[in-house]
C-alpha positions as CSV (number, residue, x, y, z in Angstrom):
1,M,-54.3,15.0,-7.7
2,Q,-53.0,11.5,-8.5
3,S,-50.9,12.8,-11.4
4,K,-49.3,15.4,-9.1
5,L,-48.4,12.6,-6.6
6,I,-46.8,10.6,-9.4
7,V,-44.8,13.6,-10.7
8,L,-43.6,14.3,-7.1
9,A,-42.6,10.7,-6.6
10,A,-40.7,10.7,-9.9
11,L,-38.9,13.9,-9.0
12,V,-37.8,12.5,-5.6
13,A,-36.6,9.3,-7.2
14,S,-34.6,11.1,-9.9
15,A,-33.0,13.4,-7.4
16,S,-31.7,10.5,-5.4
17,A,-29.9,9.2,-8.5
18,F,-27.6,12.2,-8.4
19,A,-26.9,12.1,-4.7
20,P,-23.3,11.3,-3.8
21,A,-22.7,7.7,-2.9
22,P,-21.5,7.0,0.6
23,V,-17.8,6.2,0.7
24,A,-16.6,3.4,2.9
25,P,-13.2,4.1,4.6
26,R,-10.3,2.1,3.2
27,A,-7.2,1.2,5.0
28,T,-4.1,1.5,2.8
29,A,-1.5,0.7,5.5
30,L,-0.3,-2.9,5.6
31,F,1.4,-2.6,8.9
32,N,0.6,-0.2,11.7
33,E,4.1,0.7,12.6
34,E,6.1,3.8,11.8
35,P,8.4,3.5,8.8
36,K,12.1,3.8,9.3
37,I,13.2,7.1,7.7
38,G,16.8,7.0,6.3
39,A,19.3,9.8,6.0
40,G,17.9,11.0,2.7
41,G,14.4,11.3,4.0
42,M,13.2,8.1,2.3
43,A,11.5,5.3,4.1
44,D,13.6,2.0,4.2
45,T,12.0,-0.7,2.1
46,R,14.0,-3.7,3.1
47,D,14.9,-5.4,6.2
48,P,18.6,-6.4,6.3
49,D,18.1,-9.1,8.9
50,A,18.1,-12.7,7.9
51,F,14.9,-14.8,8.0
52,V,15.1,-18.6,8.2
53,D,11.9,-20.5,7.5
54,E,11.2,-24.3,7.5
55,D,10.8,-24.1,3.7
56,P,14.2,-23.0,2.3
57,R,12.4,-21.2,-0.6
58,K,10.9,-18.8,1.9
59,S,14.2,-18.1,3.7
60,I,16.0,-14.7,3.1
61,S,19.7,-14.4,3.5
62,E,21.3,-11.5,5.3
63,A,21.8,-8.4,3.2
64,P,25.4,-7.4,2.6
65,S,26.9,-4.2,4.0
66,F,27.5,-1.3,1.7
67,E,31.3,-2.0,1.8
68,E,30.7,-5.7,0.9
69,Y,28.5,-4.6,-2.0
70,L,31.2,-2.3,-3.3
71,K,33.8,-5.0,-3.1
72,Q,31.6,-7.4,-4.9
73,R,31.0,-4.9,-7.7
74,Q,34.7,-4.3,-8.0
75,A,35.4,-8.0,-8.2
76,E,32.8,-8.4,-11.0
77,G,34.5,-5.6,-12.9
78,N,31.5,-3.1,-12.9
């Protein structure tokens, strides 16, 4: 009788080793706001607005318009 109990306990213990592990939910979104979808169906990845911080290394200048970008490329000769 004792050996049957040991075999049964071993069977239960080995079966739990193959049970699927519980999966904790993971949040992948950094921000809880809707992405801005552009004309091509792609989400915008940059913010063209300027950001000024006390530390000048963290400041972001305003992004140029597309026309300004093209003029800059023509001036550089590309």
